[in-house]
mmCIF file of the C-alpha atoms, coordinates in Angstrom:
data_MODEL
# 
_entry.id   MODEL 
# 
loop_
_atom_site.group_PDB 
_atom_site.id 
_atom_site.type_symbol 
_atom_site.label_atom_id 
_atom_site.label_alt_id 
_atom_site.label_comp_id 
_atom_site.label_asym_id 
_atom_site.label_entity_id 
_atom_site.label_seq_id 
_atom_site.pdbx_PDB_ins_code 
_atom_site.Cartn_x 
_atom_site.Cartn_y 
_atom_site.Cartn_z 
_atom_site.occupancy 
_atom_site.B_iso_or_equiv 
_atom_site.pdbx_formal_charge 
_atom_site.auth_seq_id 
_atom_site.auth_comp_id 
_atom_site.auth_asym_id 
_atom_site.auth_atom_id 
_atom_site.pdbx_PDB_model_num 
ATOM 1   C CA . MET A 1 1   ? -16.094 -65.259 -68.637 1.00 0.00 ? 1   MET A CA 1 
ATOM 2   C CA . PRO A 1 2   ? -18.267 -62.930 -65.521 1.00 0.00 ? 2   PRO A CA 1 
ATOM 3   C CA . LYS A 1 3   ? -18.366 -64.739 -62.545 1.00 0.00 ? 3   LYS A CA 1 
ATOM 4   C CA . PRO A 1 4   ? -20.181 -63.629 -59.447 1.00 0.00 ? 4   PRO A CA 1 
ATOM 5   C CA . LYS A 1 5   ? -18.872 -62.065 -56.315 1.00 0.00 ? 5   LYS A CA 1 
ATOM 6   C CA . LYS A 1 6   ? -16.771 -64.048 -53.879 1.00 0.00 ? 6   LYS A CA 1 
ATOM 7   C CA . GLY A 1 7   ? -18.683 -64.457 -50.205 1.00 0.00 ? 7   GLY A CA 1 
ATOM 8   C CA . ALA A 1 8   ? -21.901 -64.708 -48.900 1.00 0.00 ? 8   ALA A CA 1 
ATOM 9   C CA . ARG A 1 9   ? -24.521 -64.189 -51.125 1.00 0.00 ? 9   ARG A CA 1 
ATOM 10  C CA . PHE A 1 10  ? -28.367 -63.841 -49.619 1.00 0.00 ? 10  PHE A CA 1 
ATOM 11  C CA . GLY A 1 11  ? -30.497 -67.345 -50.629 1.00 0.00 ? 11  GLY A CA 1 
ATOM 12  C CA . GLY A 1 12  ? -27.702 -69.292 -52.169 1.00 0.00 ? 12  GLY A CA 1 
ATOM 13  C CA . SER A 1 13  ? -27.005 -69.062 -55.840 1.00 0.00 ? 13  SER A CA 1 
ATOM 14  C CA . ALA A 1 14  ? -26.337 -65.903 -57.645 1.00 0.00 ? 14  ALA A CA 1 
ATOM 15  C CA . SER A 1 15  ? -29.334 -65.592 -59.710 1.00 0.00 ? 15  SER A CA 1 
ATOM 16  C CA . HIS A 1 16  ? -31.010 -65.052 -56.644 1.00 0.00 ? 16  HIS A CA 1 
ATOM 17  C CA . GLN A 1 17  ? -28.388 -62.755 -55.427 1.00 0.00 ? 17  GLN A CA 1 
ATOM 18  C CA . LYS A 1 18  ? -29.123 -60.504 -58.766 1.00 0.00 ? 18  LYS A CA 1 
ATOM 19  C CA . ALA A 1 19  ? -32.738 -60.836 -57.842 1.00 0.00 ? 19  ALA A CA 1 
ATOM 20  C CA . ILE A 1 20  ? -32.904 -59.588 -53.976 1.00 0.00 ? 20  ILE A CA 1 
ATOM 21  C CA . TYR A 1 21  ? -30.708 -56.964 -55.409 1.00 0.00 ? 21  TYR A CA 1 
ATOM 22  C CA . ALA A 1 22  ? -33.462 -55.962 -58.088 1.00 0.00 ? 22  ALA A CA 1 
ATOM 23  C CA . ASN A 1 23  ? -36.285 -56.148 -55.654 1.00 0.00 ? 23  ASN A CA 1 
ATOM 24  C CA . LEU A 1 24  ? -35.020 -54.352 -52.711 1.00 0.00 ? 24  LEU A CA 1 
ATOM 25  C CA . ALA A 1 25  ? -33.621 -51.252 -55.430 1.00 0.00 ? 25  ALA A CA 1 
ATOM 26  C CA . THR A 1 26  ? -36.888 -50.913 -57.039 1.00 0.00 ? 26  THR A CA 1 
ATOM 27  C CA . ALA A 1 27  ? -38.248 -50.813 -53.552 1.00 0.00 ? 27  ALA A CA 1 
ATOM 28  C CA . LEU A 1 28  ? -36.337 -48.164 -52.435 1.00 0.00 ? 28  LEU A CA 1 
ATOM 29  C CA . PHE A 1 29  ? -36.894 -46.138 -55.416 1.00 0.00 ? 29  PHE A CA 1 
ATOM 30  C CA . GLU A 1 30  ? -40.576 -46.942 -55.511 1.00 0.00 ? 30  GLU A CA 1 
ATOM 31  C CA . HIS A 1 31  ? -40.918 -45.679 -51.598 1.00 0.00 ? 31  HIS A CA 1 
ATOM 32  C CA . GLY A 1 32  ? -37.993 -44.076 -51.115 1.00 0.00 ? 32  GLY A CA 1 
ATOM 33  C CA . ARG A 1 33  ? -36.873 -45.718 -47.692 1.00 0.00 ? 33  ARG A CA 1 
ATOM 34  C CA . ILE A 1 34  ? -36.903 -49.187 -47.116 1.00 0.00 ? 34  ILE A CA 1 
ATOM 35  C CA . THR A 1 35  ? -36.352 -51.408 -43.696 1.00 0.00 ? 35  THR A CA 1 
ATOM 36  C CA . THR A 1 36  ? -33.917 -54.356 -44.308 1.00 0.00 ? 36  THR A CA 1 
ATOM 37  C CA . THR A 1 37  ? -31.385 -56.093 -42.725 1.00 0.00 ? 37  THR A CA 1 
ATOM 38  C CA . GLU A 1 38  ? -28.011 -53.748 -42.498 1.00 0.00 ? 38  GLU A CA 1 
ATOM 39  C CA . ALA A 1 39  ? -26.141 -56.950 -44.343 1.00 0.00 ? 39  ALA A CA 1 
ATOM 40  C CA . LYS A 1 40  ? -28.525 -56.787 -47.270 1.00 0.00 ? 40  LYS A CA 1 
ATOM 41  C CA . ALA A 1 41  ? -28.852 -52.429 -47.033 1.00 0.00 ? 41  ALA A CA 1 
ATOM 42  C CA . LYS A 1 42  ? -25.053 -52.089 -47.037 1.00 0.00 ? 42  LYS A CA 1 
ATOM 43  C CA . ALA A 1 43  ? -25.252 -54.588 -50.578 1.00 0.00 ? 43  ALA A CA 1 
ATOM 44  C CA . VAL A 1 44  ? -27.725 -53.103 -52.169 1.00 0.00 ? 44  VAL A CA 1 
ATOM 45  C CA . ARG A 1 45  ? -26.219 -49.412 -51.682 1.00 0.00 ? 45  ARG A CA 1 
ATOM 46  C CA . PRO A 1 46  ? -23.615 -49.805 -54.540 1.00 0.00 ? 46  PRO A CA 1 
ATOM 47  C CA . TYR A 1 47  ? -25.697 -51.259 -56.576 1.00 0.00 ? 47  TYR A CA 1 
ATOM 48  C CA . ALA A 1 48  ? -28.958 -48.380 -56.328 1.00 0.00 ? 48  ALA A CA 1 
ATOM 49  C CA . GLU A 1 49  ? -26.131 -45.450 -56.341 1.00 0.00 ? 49  GLU A CA 1 
ATOM 50  C CA . LYS A 1 50  ? -25.104 -47.265 -59.731 1.00 0.00 ? 50  LYS A CA 1 
ATOM 51  C CA . LEU A 1 51  ? -28.617 -46.923 -61.223 1.00 0.00 ? 51  LEU A CA 1 
ATOM 52  C CA . ILE A 1 52  ? -29.391 -43.630 -59.986 1.00 0.00 ? 52  ILE A CA 1 
ATOM 53  C CA . THR A 1 53  ? -25.755 -42.484 -61.718 1.00 0.00 ? 53  THR A CA 1 
ATOM 54  C CA . HIS A 1 54  ? -27.650 -44.293 -65.062 1.00 0.00 ? 54  HIS A CA 1 
ATOM 55  C CA . ALA A 1 55  ? -30.357 -41.835 -64.294 1.00 0.00 ? 55  ALA A CA 1 
ATOM 56  C CA . LYS A 1 56  ? -28.877 -38.913 -64.270 1.00 0.00 ? 56  LYS A CA 1 
ATOM 57  C CA . ALA A 1 57  ? -27.236 -39.503 -67.328 1.00 0.00 ? 57  ALA A CA 1 
ATOM 58  C CA . GLY A 1 58  ? -30.955 -40.242 -68.787 1.00 0.00 ? 58  GLY A CA 1 
ATOM 59  C CA . THR A 1 59  ? -29.829 -41.733 -72.260 1.00 0.00 ? 59  THR A CA 1 
ATOM 60  C CA . LEU A 1 60  ? -31.812 -44.149 -74.235 1.00 0.00 ? 60  LEU A CA 1 
ATOM 61  C CA . ALA A 1 61  ? -28.851 -46.505 -73.551 1.00 0.00 ? 61  ALA A CA 1 
ATOM 62  C CA . HIS A 1 62  ? -28.842 -45.374 -69.749 1.00 0.00 ? 62  HIS A CA 1 
ATOM 63  C CA . ARG A 1 63  ? -32.541 -46.502 -69.452 1.00 0.00 ? 63  ARG A CA 1 
ATOM 64  C CA . ARG A 1 64  ? -32.135 -49.453 -70.802 1.00 0.00 ? 64  ARG A CA 1 
ATOM 65  C CA . GLU A 1 65  ? -29.275 -50.808 -69.139 1.00 0.00 ? 65  GLU A CA 1 
ATOM 66  C CA . VAL A 1 66  ? -31.733 -49.719 -66.058 1.00 0.00 ? 66  VAL A CA 1 
ATOM 67  C CA . LEU A 1 67  ? -34.182 -51.998 -67.446 1.00 0.00 ? 67  LEU A CA 1 
ATOM 68  C CA . LYS A 1 68  ? -32.077 -54.849 -67.485 1.00 0.00 ? 68  LYS A CA 1 
ATOM 69  C CA . VAL A 1 69  ? -32.286 -54.553 -63.652 1.00 0.00 ? 69  VAL A CA 1 
ATOM 70  C CA . ILE A 1 70  ? -35.586 -53.039 -62.803 1.00 0.00 ? 70  ILE A CA 1 
ATOM 71  C CA . ARG A 1 71  ? -38.517 -54.087 -64.601 1.00 0.00 ? 71  ARG A CA 1 
ATOM 72  C CA . ASN A 1 72  ? -41.174 -52.099 -63.291 1.00 0.00 ? 72  ASN A CA 1 
ATOM 73  C CA . LYS A 1 73  ? -41.683 -49.208 -66.138 1.00 0.00 ? 73  LYS A CA 1 
ATOM 74  C CA . ASP A 1 74  ? -43.149 -47.276 -63.434 1.00 0.00 ? 74  ASP A CA 1 
ATOM 75  C CA . VAL A 1 75  ? -39.967 -47.275 -61.042 1.00 0.00 ? 75  VAL A CA 1 
ATOM 76  C CA . VAL A 1 76  ? -37.970 -46.355 -64.281 1.00 0.00 ? 76  VAL A CA 1 
ATOM 77  C CA . HIS A 1 77  ? -39.976 -44.064 -65.214 1.00 0.00 ? 77  HIS A CA 1 
ATOM 78  C CA . THR A 1 78  ? -39.951 -42.491 -61.797 1.00 0.00 ? 78  THR A CA 1 
ATOM 79  C CA . LEU A 1 79  ? -36.077 -42.646 -61.610 1.00 0.00 ? 79  LEU A CA 1 
ATOM 80  C CA . PHE A 1 80  ? -35.048 -41.074 -64.832 1.00 0.00 ? 80  PHE A CA 1 
ATOM 81  C CA . ALA A 1 81  ? -38.359 -38.318 -64.311 1.00 0.00 ? 81  ALA A CA 1 
ATOM 82  C CA . GLU A 1 82  ? -37.952 -37.372 -60.078 1.00 0.00 ? 82  GLU A CA 1 
ATOM 83  C CA . ILE A 1 83  ? -35.218 -39.060 -58.574 1.00 0.00 ? 83  ILE A CA 1 
ATOM 84  C CA . GLY A 1 84  ? -32.141 -38.858 -61.663 1.00 0.00 ? 84  GLY A CA 1 
ATOM 85  C CA . PRO A 1 85  ? -32.676 -34.814 -61.640 1.00 0.00 ? 85  PRO A CA 1 
ATOM 86  C CA . PHE A 1 86  ? -32.962 -34.247 -58.206 1.00 0.00 ? 86  PHE A CA 1 
ATOM 87  C CA . TYR A 1 87  ? -29.501 -35.555 -57.677 1.00 0.00 ? 87  TYR A CA 1 
ATOM 88  C CA . ALA A 1 88  ? -28.262 -33.456 -60.451 1.00 0.00 ? 88  ALA A CA 1 
ATOM 89  C CA . GLU A 1 89  ? -26.081 -31.692 -58.689 1.00 0.00 ? 89  GLU A CA 1 
ATOM 90  C CA . ARG A 1 90  ? -24.950 -34.499 -56.661 1.00 0.00 ? 90  ARG A CA 1 
ATOM 91  C CA . ASP A 1 91  ? -21.671 -36.351 -57.280 1.00 0.00 ? 91  ASP A CA 1 
ATOM 92  C CA . GLY A 1 92  ? -22.828 -39.707 -55.012 1.00 0.00 ? 92  GLY A CA 1 
ATOM 93  C CA . GLY A 1 93  ? -24.064 -40.480 -51.477 1.00 0.00 ? 93  GLY A CA 1 
ATOM 94  C CA . TYR A 1 94  ? -27.560 -40.222 -52.721 1.00 0.00 ? 94  TYR A CA 1 
ATOM 95  C CA . THR A 1 95  ? -28.913 -42.846 -50.297 1.00 0.00 ? 95  THR A CA 1 
ATOM 96  C CA . ARG A 1 96  ? -28.180 -42.981 -46.121 1.00 0.00 ? 96  ARG A CA 1 
ATOM 97  C CA . ILE A 1 97  ? -28.310 -46.509 -43.956 1.00 0.00 ? 97  ILE A CA 1 
ATOM 98  C CA . ILE A 1 98  ? -29.737 -45.894 -40.577 1.00 0.00 ? 98  ILE A CA 1 
ATOM 99  C CA . LYS A 1 99  ? -29.235 -48.789 -37.705 1.00 0.00 ? 99  LYS A CA 1 
ATOM 100 C CA . THR A 1 100 ? -32.223 -49.359 -36.116 1.00 0.00 ? 100 THR A CA 1 
ATOM 101 C CA . VAL A 1 101 ? -33.467 -52.248 -33.448 1.00 0.00 ? 101 VAL A CA 1 
ATOM 102 C CA . PRO A 1 102 ? -32.887 -56.041 -33.990 1.00 0.00 ? 102 PRO A CA 1 
ATOM 103 C CA . ARG A 1 103 ? -35.623 -57.971 -35.385 1.00 0.00 ? 103 ARG A CA 1 
ATOM 104 C CA . LYS A 1 104 ? -37.661 -59.396 -32.617 1.00 0.00 ? 104 LYS A CA 1 
ATOM 105 C CA . GLY A 1 105 ? -38.276 -63.392 -34.079 1.00 0.00 ? 105 GLY A CA 1 
ATOM 106 C CA . ASP A 1 106 ? -34.122 -64.196 -35.143 1.00 0.00 ? 106 ASP A CA 1 
ATOM 107 C CA . ASN A 1 107 ? -32.236 -60.702 -33.428 1.00 0.00 ? 107 ASN A CA 1 
ATOM 108 C CA . ALA A 1 108 ? -31.060 -60.019 -36.920 1.00 0.00 ? 108 ALA A CA 1 
ATOM 109 C CA . PRO A 1 109 ? -29.600 -56.555 -36.904 1.00 0.00 ? 109 PRO A CA 1 
ATOM 110 C CA . MET A 1 110 ? -31.889 -54.286 -38.888 1.00 0.00 ? 110 MET A CA 1 
ATOM 111 C CA . ALA A 1 111 ? -31.222 -50.894 -40.877 1.00 0.00 ? 111 ALA A CA 1 
ATOM 112 C CA . ILE A 1 112 ? -33.277 -48.667 -42.414 1.00 0.00 ? 112 ILE A CA 1 
ATOM 113 C CA . ILE A 1 113 ? -31.813 -47.409 -46.403 1.00 0.00 ? 113 ILE A CA 1 
ATOM 114 C CA . GLU A 1 114 ? -33.048 -44.252 -47.798 1.00 0.00 ? 114 GLU A CA 1 
ATOM 115 C CA . LEU A 1 115 ? -33.357 -42.005 -50.171 1.00 0.00 ? 115 LEU A CA 1 
ATOM 116 C CA . VAL A 1 116 ? -31.117 -38.569 -49.283 1.00 0.00 ? 116 VAL A CA 1 
ATOM 117 C CA . LYS A 1 117 ? -33.594 -35.377 -49.380 1.00 0.00 ? 117 LYS A CA 1 
ATOM 118 C CA . GLU A 1 118 ? -31.807 -32.538 -48.672 1.00 0.00 ? 118 GLU A CA 1 
ATOM 119 C CA . GLN A 1 119 ? -29.667 -30.905 -51.622 1.00 0.00 ? 119 GLN A CA 1 
ATOM 120 C CA . THR A 1 120 ? -26.386 -29.836 -51.312 1.00 0.00 ? 120 THR A CA 1 
ATOM 121 C CA . VAL A 1 121 ? -27.204 -25.806 -51.068 1.00 0.00 ? 121 VAL A CA 1 
ATOM 122 C CA . THR A 1 122 ? -26.401 -26.782 -47.298 1.00 0.00 ? 122 THR A CA 1 
ATOM 123 C CA . SER A 1 123 ? -23.131 -28.367 -47.345 1.00 0.00 ? 123 SER A CA 1 
ATOM 124 C CA . GLU A 1 124 ? -22.601 -24.975 -50.251 1.00 0.00 ? 124 GLU A CA 1 
ATOM 125 C CA . ALA A 1 125 ? -23.754 -22.493 -47.000 1.00 0.00 ? 125 ALA A CA 1 
ATOM 126 C CA . ASP A 1 126 ? -21.540 -24.643 -44.931 1.00 0.00 ? 126 ASP A CA 1 
ATOM 127 C CA . ARG A 1 127 ? -18.673 -24.039 -47.137 1.00 0.00 ? 127 ARG A CA 1 
ATOM 128 C CA . ALA A 1 128 ? -19.105 -20.647 -48.233 1.00 0.00 ? 128 ALA A CA 1 
ATOM 129 C CA . ARG A 1 129 ? -19.694 -19.405 -43.721 1.00 0.00 ? 129 ARG A CA 1 
ATOM 130 C CA . ARG A 1 130 ? -16.278 -21.749 -42.876 1.00 0.00 ? 130 ARG A CA 1 
ATOM 131 C CA . VAL A 1 131 ? -14.343 -19.692 -46.154 1.00 0.00 ? 131 VAL A CA 1 
ATOM 132 C CA . LYS A 1 132 ? -16.181 -16.196 -44.903 1.00 0.00 ? 132 LYS A CA 1 
ATOM 133 C CA . ALA A 1 133 ? -14.471 -17.686 -41.086 1.00 0.00 ? 133 ALA A CA 1 
ATOM 134 C CA . SER A 1 134 ? -10.923 -17.880 -42.640 1.00 0.00 ? 134 SER A CA 1 
ATOM 135 C CA . GLN A 1 135 ? -11.186 -15.308 -43.665 1.00 0.00 ? 135 GLN A CA 1 
ATOM 136 C CA . GLU A 1 136 ? -12.080 -13.369 -40.725 1.00 0.00 ? 136 GLU A CA 1 
ATOM 137 C CA . ALA A 1 137 ? -9.409  -14.963 -38.964 1.00 0.00 ? 137 ALA A CA 1 
ATOM 138 C CA . PRO A 1 138 ? -6.843  -12.655 -39.507 1.00 0.00 ? 138 PRO A CA 1 
ATOM 139 C CA . ALA A 1 139 ? -8.797  -9.515  -39.595 1.00 0.00 ? 139 ALA A CA 1 
ATOM 140 C CA . GLU A 1 140 ? -9.212  -10.721 -36.156 1.00 0.00 ? 140 GLU A CA 1 
ATOM 141 C CA . ASN A 1 141 ? -5.717  -10.525 -35.112 1.00 0.00 ? 141 ASN A CA 1 
ATOM 142 C CA . VAL A 1 142 ? -5.570  -6.993  -36.445 1.00 0.00 ? 142 VAL A CA 1 
ATOM 143 C CA . VAL A 1 143 ? -8.911  -6.382  -34.354 1.00 0.00 ? 143 VAL A CA 1 
ATOM 144 C CA . GLU A 1 144 ? -7.042  -7.223  -31.067 1.00 0.00 ? 144 GLU A CA 1 
ATOM 145 C CA . ALA A 1 145 ? -3.897  -5.345  -31.532 1.00 0.00 ? 145 ALA A CA 1 
ATOM 146 C CA . VAL A 1 146 ? -6.721  -2.355  -32.153 1.00 0.00 ? 146 VAL A CA 1 
ATOM 147 C CA . GLU A 1 147 ? -9.183  -3.267  -29.044 1.00 0.00 ? 147 GLU A CA 1 
ATOM 148 C CA . ALA A 1 148 ? -5.142  -3.247  -27.054 1.00 0.00 ? 148 ALA A CA 1 
ATOM 149 C CA . GLU A 1 149 ? -4.577  -0.071  -28.002 1.00 0.00 ? 149 GLU A CA 1 
ATOM 150 C CA . ALA A 1 150 ? -8.044  1.022   -27.248 1.00 0.00 ? 150 ALA A CA 1 
ATOM 151 C CA . THR A 1 151 ? -7.912  -0.428  -23.655 1.00 0.00 ? 151 THR A CA 1 
ATOM 152 C CA . GLU A 1 152 ? -5.499  1.947   -22.150 1.00 0.00 ? 152 GLU A CA 1 
ATOM 153 C CA . ALA A 1 153 ? -6.823  4.735   -23.372 1.00 0.00 ? 153 ALA A CA 1 
ATOM 154 C CA . GLU A 1 154 ? -10.115 3.323   -22.234 1.00 0.00 ? 154 GLU A CA 1 
ATOM 155 C CA . VAL A 1 155 ? -8.757  2.487   -18.723 1.00 0.00 ? 155 VAL A CA 1 
ATOM 156 C CA . GLU A 1 156 ? -7.592  6.705   -18.385 1.00 0.00 ? 156 GLU A CA 1 
ATOM 157 C CA . ASN A 1 157 ? -11.520 7.041   -19.601 1.00 0.00 ? 157 ASN A CA 1 
ATOM 158 C CA . ALA A 1 158 ? -12.931 4.834   -16.841 1.00 0.00 ? 158 ALA A CA 1 
ATOM 159 C CA . ASP A 1 159 ? -10.714 5.852   -14.480 1.00 0.00 ? 159 ASP A CA 1 
ATOM 160 C CA . ALA A 1 160 ? -12.458 9.877   -15.099 1.00 0.00 ? 160 ALA A CA 1 
ATOM 161 C CA . VAL A 1 161 ? -16.044 8.222   -15.484 1.00 0.00 ? 161 VAL A CA 1 
ATOM 162 C CA . VAL A 1 162 ? -15.558 6.524   -11.942 1.00 0.00 ? 162 VAL A CA 1 
ATOM 163 C CA . GLU A 1 163 ? -14.441 9.638   -10.502 1.00 0.00 ? 163 GLU A CA 1 
ATOM 164 C CA . ALA A 1 164 ? -17.453 11.484  -11.508 1.00 0.00 ? 164 ALA A CA 1 
ATOM 165 C CA . LEU A 1 165 ? -19.718 8.800   -10.781 1.00 0.00 ? 165 LEU A CA 1 
ATOM 166 C CA . GLU A 1 166 ? -17.901 9.061   -7.111  1.00 0.00 ? 166 GLU A CA 1 
ATOM 167 C CA . ASP A 1 167 ? -18.957 12.832  -7.013  1.00 0.00 ? 167 ASP A CA 1 
ATOM 168 C CA . GLU A 1 168 ? -22.266 12.159  -8.268  1.00 0.00 ? 168 GLU A CA 1 
ATOM 169 C CA . THR A 1 169 ? -22.891 9.581   -5.691  1.00 0.00 ? 169 THR A CA 1 
ATOM 170 C CA . ALA A 1 170 ? -21.279 11.745  -2.907  1.00 0.00 ? 170 ALA A CA 1 
ATOM 171 C CA . THR A 1 171 ? -23.591 15.109  -3.377  1.00 0.00 ? 171 THR A CA 1 
ATOM 172 C CA . ALA A 1 172 ? -26.625 12.775  -3.869  1.00 0.00 ? 172 ALA A CA 1 
ATOM 173 C CA . ALA A 1 173 ? -25.571 11.478  -0.403  1.00 0.00 ? 173 ALA A CA 1 
ATOM 174 C CA . ASP A 1 174 ? -25.321 15.092  1.284   1.00 0.00 ? 174 ASP A CA 1 
ATOM 175 C CA . ALA A 1 175 ? -28.415 15.687  -0.840  1.00 0.00 ? 175 ALA A CA 1 
ATOM 176 C CA . ASP A 1 176 ? -30.723 12.697  0.921   1.00 0.00 ? 176 ASP A CA 1 
ATOM 177 C CA . GLU A 1 177 ? -28.977 13.901  4.660   1.00 0.00 ? 177 GLU A CA 1 
ATOM 178 C CA . ALA A 1 178 ? -29.962 16.959  3.879   1.00 0.00 ? 178 ALA A CA 1 
ATOM 179 C CA . LYS A 1 179 ? -33.950 16.420  3.781   1.00 0.00 ? 179 LYS A CA 1 
ATOM 180 C CA . LYS A 1 180 ? -34.153 14.263  6.208   1.00 0.00 ? 180 LYS A CA 1 
ATOM 181 C CA . ASP A 1 181 ? -32.669 16.299  8.916   1.00 0.00 ? 181 ASP A CA 1 
# 
C-alpha cells in the first residue's frame, strides 16, 4: 500500500500536498518561472523534473502519466511539444532555484524556481576548451625548453643590438653638437 512521505506536508494532508505539487508544477510549465517559498521550491523540483523526463520520452503512456498529475491539457501539450524536446539532449538539471529576499508579511524565505533555458552547448564548448588546454600543457614544456635555448642566443644578439644603438646615439649626439656650433 502506498504511503505518503514522512515529514512536513504543506497544508496538512497528503492529498493537499499532491495538489500543491501539481499546481506548482503546472504554473512552472505554464510560465517558465514562479516565485514561491524555498521549501516548496525544493519540494517541487524533483517532481517537475520527473514530469519533464516523461515529456522527453513523448509516448502515449508517458502522456497519460503526466495527465494524472497535470489536469490542464494545454500545459501538457506545451510540456510535450516544446519543453520535452528542448531538453532532449540534457540529462537532468532542468530547473534552477534562486533564493530571493524574504516575504514581507511573515519573513518566509522565498525563492524563484525556473526552467533552465540554456542548451548544453556551452558546457560542451567548455569541455572542448579544457581538453585542448590539457593537450597544450605538455607542448608548453617543450616550448619552454626551446625558449631557454633561444634566450641564450638572444642575449648575444641583444648585446650586439645594444652596441649598435649606442654607436647610433653617439653619432647623432655628435651631429647635434656640430649643428649648434
